C-alpha positions as CSV (number, residue, x, y, z in Angstrom):
1,M,0.0,-0.1,-0.2
2,S,1.3,3.6,-1.3
3,D,1.9,5.9,2.1
4,V,0.7,9.2,1.7
5,K,3.9,10.3,4.0
6,E,5.9,9.5,0.6
7,L,4.8,12.6,-0.7
8,N,6.6,14.7,2.5
9,R,9.5,15.6,0.0
10,L,6.9,18.2,-1.5
11,V,6.3,20.4,1.7
12,G,7.0,23.4,1.2
13,T,6.7,26.4,-1.1
14,W,7.8,25.9,-4.7
15,K,8.1,28.4,-7.1
16,V,6.9,26.9,-10.7
17,A,7.9,28.2,-14.0
18,G,6.9,26.7,-17.4
19,G,3.5,26.5,-18.9
20,A,2.2,28.0,-15.7
21,E,4.0,30.6,-13.6
22,G,3.7,30.9,-9.6
23,T,3.9,29.2,-6.7
24,V,2.5,26.2,-4.9
25,T,2.8,25.6,-0.9
26,Y,2.4,21.7,0.1
27,R,1.8,21.6,3.5
28,W,0.2,18.9,6.0
29,L,-3.4,18.8,7.8
30,E,-3.1,18.1,11.4
31,G,-2.7,14.2,11.3
32,E,-0.3,14.2,8.5
33,R,-3.5,11.7,6.6
34,F,-3.9,14.8,4.1
35,L,-1.1,16.6,2.2
36,L,-2.8,20.2,1.1
37,Q,-1.7,21.7,-1.8
38,D,-2.3,25.8,-1.9
39,I,-2.4,27.4,-5.7
40,D,-1.1,30.5,-6.8
41,L,-0.9,30.3,-10.7
42,E,-0.7,32.2,-13.9
43,Q,-1.4,29.9,-16.7
44,Y,-2.8,30.9,-20.1
45,G,-3.0,34.8,-19.3
46,Q,-5.7,33.7,-16.5
47,A,-4.6,34.0,-12.8
48,V,-5.8,30.3,-10.9
49,T,-5.9,30.1,-7.5
50,G,-6.7,26.9,-6.1
51,L,-6.8,23.9,-3.2
52,E,-6.2,20.7,-3.6
53,V,-6.5,17.8,-0.7
54,I,-4.5,14.7,-1.0
55,G,-4.7,11.6,0.3
56,H,-6.1,8.0,0.8
57,E,-10.5,7.8,0.4
58,K,-12.1,6.6,3.6
59,P,-15.8,7.3,3.1
60,F,-17.8,7.6,6.1
61,G,-17.9,4.6,8.4
62,A,-15.8,2.1,6.1
63,E,-12.1,1.0,5.4
64,Q,-9.8,2.9,3.3
65,A,-10.9,2.8,-0.1
66,G,-7.9,1.5,-2.0
67,A,-4.2,1.9,-1.7
68,D,-4.1,4.6,-4.4
69,I,-3.4,8.1,-3.1
70,K,-6.1,10.2,-4.9
71,S,-6.8,13.7,-4.9
72,R,-9.1,16.5,-5.6
73,Y,-8.5,20.1,-6.4
74,Y,-10.5,23.1,-6.8
75,D,-9.8,26.4,-8.5
76,N,-11.0,30.0,-8.5
77,Q,-12.6,29.4,-12.1
78,G,-14.9,27.0,-10.6
79,N,-13.2,23.8,-11.9
80,T,-13.0,20.5,-10.0
81,F,-10.4,17.7,-11.1
82,D,-9.2,14.4,-9.6
83,Y,-5.7,12.9,-9.5
84,V,-3.7,10.0,-8.6
85,Y,-0.3,10.9,-7.1
86,E,2.8,7.7,-7.4
87,I,5.9,8.3,-6.2
88,D,8.7,5.8,-6.9
89,G,12.4,6.7,-6.1
90,D,13.1,10.1,-7.3
91,T,10.0,9.9,-10.0
92,L,6.7,11.5,-9.2
93,T,3.9,10.8,-11.1
94,I,0.7,12.6,-11.1
95,W,-2.6,10.8,-13.0
96,G,-5.2,13.1,-14.5
97,G,-8.1,10.8,-13.3
98,E,-7.6,7.5,-13.1
99,K,-4.0,5.8,-12.8
100,G,-2.7,4.9,-16.5
101,S,-4.4,8.2,-17.8
102,P,-3.3,9.2,-21.1
103,A,-3.1,12.4,-19.0
104,Y,-0.3,13.1,-16.4
105,Y,2.6,14.8,-14.9
106,K,5.9,13.1,-14.7
107,G,8.8,14.5,-13.2
108,T,12.3,13.7,-11.0
109,F,13.6,15.4,-8.3
110,S,16.8,16.6,-8.3
111,A,19.8,14.9,-5.9
112,D,19.5,17.9,-3.5
113,G,15.2,17.4,-3.6
114,D,15.0,20.9,-4.0
115,T,13.7,20.8,-7.9
116,L,10.9,19.1,-9.8
117,S,11.5,18.9,-13.3
118,G,9.1,17.7,-15.9
119,A,6.2,17.7,-17.9
120,W,2.3,17.4,-17.9
121,V,1.0,15.1,-20.8
122,Y,-2.1,15.4,-22.5
123,P,-3.8,13.4,-24.7
124,G,-3.6,14.2,-28.1
125,G,0.3,15.4,-28.2
126,G,-0.4,18.3,-25.7
127,G,0.8,19.6,-22.5
128,Y,4.1,21.6,-21.5
129,E,7.3,21.2,-19.1
130,S,7.4,22.3,-15.9
131,V,10.7,23.3,-13.4
132,S,9.4,23.9,-9.7
133,T,12.2,25.2,-7.2
134,R,12.2,25.1,-3.4
135,I,11.9,28.4,-1.9
136,R,11.1,27.7,1.8
Protein backbone atom coordinates (compact mmCIF):
# COMPACT_ATOMS: atom_id res chain seq x y z
CA MET A 1 0.00 0.00 0.00
CA SER A 2 1.26 3.48 -0.86
CA ASP A 3 1.72 5.78 2.10
CA VAL A 4 0.74 9.43 1.65
CA LYS A 5 3.76 10.32 3.83
CA GLU A 6 5.95 9.35 0.85
CA LEU A 7 4.92 12.77 -0.48
CA ASN A 8 6.57 14.55 2.46
CA ARG A 9 9.36 15.68 0.13
CA LEU A 10 6.82 18.06 -1.47
CA VAL A 11 6.23 19.99 1.77
CA GLY A 12 7.26 23.63 1.38
CA THR A 13 6.76 26.46 -1.08
CA TRP A 14 7.83 26.01 -4.70
CA LYS A 15 8.32 28.54 -7.50
CA VAL A 16 6.78 27.08 -10.65
CA ALA A 17 8.00 27.97 -14.16
CA GLY A 18 6.95 26.66 -17.56
CA GLY A 19 3.40 26.39 -18.90
CA ALA A 20 2.14 27.74 -15.56
CA GLU A 21 3.98 30.39 -13.51
CA GLY A 22 3.73 31.26 -9.82
CA THR A 23 3.93 29.41 -6.52
CA VAL A 24 2.47 26.34 -4.89
CA THR A 25 2.73 25.42 -1.22
CA TYR A 26 2.33 21.91 0.16
CA ARG A 27 1.49 21.51 3.86
CA TRP A 28 0.15 18.76 6.10
CA LEU A 29 -3.33 18.86 7.56
CA GLU A 30 -3.04 18.14 11.28
CA GLY A 31 -2.54 14.39 11.76
CA GLU A 32 -0.51 14.12 8.51
CA ARG A 33 -3.11 11.98 6.75
CA PHE A 34 -3.81 14.60 4.09
CA LEU A 35 -1.40 16.83 2.22
CA LEU A 36 -2.83 20.19 1.12
CA GLN A 37 -1.59 22.14 -1.87
CA ASP A 38 -2.29 25.88 -2.08
CA ILE A 39 -2.06 27.07 -5.70
CA ASP A 40 -1.31 30.62 -6.89
CA LEU A 41 -0.44 30.47 -10.59
CA GLU A 42 -0.93 32.22 -13.89
CA GLN A 43 -1.74 29.96 -16.82
CA TYR A 44 -2.87 30.92 -20.33
CA GLY A 45 -3.08 34.56 -19.18
CA GLN A 46 -5.46 33.81 -16.29
CA ALA A 47 -4.85 33.94 -12.54
CA VAL A 48 -5.52 30.51 -11.07
CA THR A 49 -5.81 30.06 -7.32
CA GLY A 50 -6.90 26.84 -5.76
CA LEU A 51 -6.64 24.11 -3.18
CA GLU A 52 -5.86 20.44 -3.61
CA VAL A 53 -6.47 17.81 -0.92
CA ILE A 54 -4.25 14.73 -1.32
CA GLY A 55 -4.60 11.43 0.58
CA HIS A 56 -6.34 8.08 0.75
CA GLU A 57 -10.09 7.89 0.32
CA LYS A 58 -11.95 6.63 3.38
CA PRO A 59 -15.72 6.89 3.02
CA PHE A 60 -17.76 7.61 6.14
CA GLY A 61 -17.96 4.53 8.35
CA ALA A 62 -15.81 2.43 6.02
CA GLU A 63 -12.24 1.21 5.73
CA GLN A 64 -9.69 2.97 3.55
CA ALA A 65 -10.75 2.59 -0.09
CA GLY A 66 -7.71 1.24 -1.96
CA ALA A 67 -4.00 1.85 -1.98
CA ASP A 68 -3.94 4.78 -4.42
CA ILE A 69 -3.11 8.26 -3.16
CA LYS A 70 -5.93 10.34 -4.65
CA SER A 71 -6.70 14.02 -4.70
CA ARG A 72 -9.36 16.52 -5.56
CA TYR A 73 -8.40 19.96 -6.84
CA TYR A 74 -10.66 23.04 -6.63
CA ASP A 75 -9.92 26.41 -8.24
CA ASN A 76 -11.27 29.95 -8.57
CA GLN A 77 -12.46 29.16 -12.12
CA GLY A 78 -14.99 26.67 -10.68
CA ASN A 79 -13.04 23.61 -11.85
CA THR A 80 -12.59 20.39 -9.95
CA PHE A 81 -10.06 17.80 -11.04
CA ASP A 82 -9.24 14.37 -9.63
CA TYR A 83 -5.70 12.98 -9.64
CA VAL A 84 -3.75 9.94 -8.47
CA TYR A 85 -0.26 10.54 -7.04
CA GLU A 86 2.50 7.97 -7.36
CA ILE A 87 6.10 8.30 -6.21
CA ASP A 88 8.80 5.81 -7.17
CA GLY A 89 12.30 6.73 -6.04
CA ASP A 90 12.94 10.24 -7.36
CA THR A 91 10.08 10.14 -9.90
CA LEU A 92 6.71 11.72 -9.17
CA THR A 93 3.78 10.86 -11.44
CA ILE A 94 0.43 12.61 -11.11
CA TRP A 95 -2.24 10.86 -13.17
CA GLY A 96 -5.22 12.91 -14.39
CA GLY A 97 -8.35 11.05 -13.27
CA GLU A 98 -7.20 7.45 -12.74
CA LYS A 99 -3.84 5.71 -12.67
CA GLY A 100 -2.73 4.93 -16.22
CA SER A 101 -4.60 7.89 -17.72
CA PRO A 102 -3.23 9.43 -20.96
CA ALA A 103 -3.18 12.78 -19.09
CA TYR A 104 -0.38 12.93 -16.52
CA TYR A 105 2.59 14.78 -15.06
CA LYS A 106 5.91 13.02 -14.71
CA GLY A 107 8.80 14.74 -12.96
CA THR A 108 12.12 13.94 -11.34
CA PHE A 109 13.51 15.37 -8.10
CA SER A 110 17.08 16.70 -8.13
CA ALA A 111 19.67 15.02 -5.88
CA ASP A 112 19.16 17.69 -3.18
CA GLY A 113 15.34 17.42 -3.49
CA ASP A 114 14.91 21.15 -4.13
CA THR A 115 14.06 21.00 -7.85
CA LEU A 116 11.33 19.00 -9.56
CA SER A 117 11.62 18.95 -13.37
CA GLY A 118 9.12 17.32 -15.68
CA ALA A 119 6.20 17.79 -18.00
CA TRP A 120 2.43 17.57 -18.17
CA VAL A 121 1.32 15.31 -21.02
CA TYR A 122 -2.17 15.59 -22.49
CA PRO A 123 -3.92 13.25 -24.94
CA GLY A 124 -3.36 14.24 -28.55
CA GLY A 125 0.18 15.54 -27.99
CA GLY A 126 -0.53 18.60 -25.85
CA GLY A 127 1.06 19.55 -22.56
CA TYR A 128 3.97 21.62 -21.30
CA GLU A 129 7.27 21.41 -19.45
CA SER A 130 7.45 22.54 -15.86
CA VAL A 131 10.26 23.22 -13.39
CA SER A 132 9.51 23.76 -9.70
CA THR A 133 12.17 25.08 -7.33
CA ARG A 134 11.77 25.01 -3.56
CA ILE A 135 11.98 28.54 -2.15
CA ARG A 136 11.19 27.64 1.50
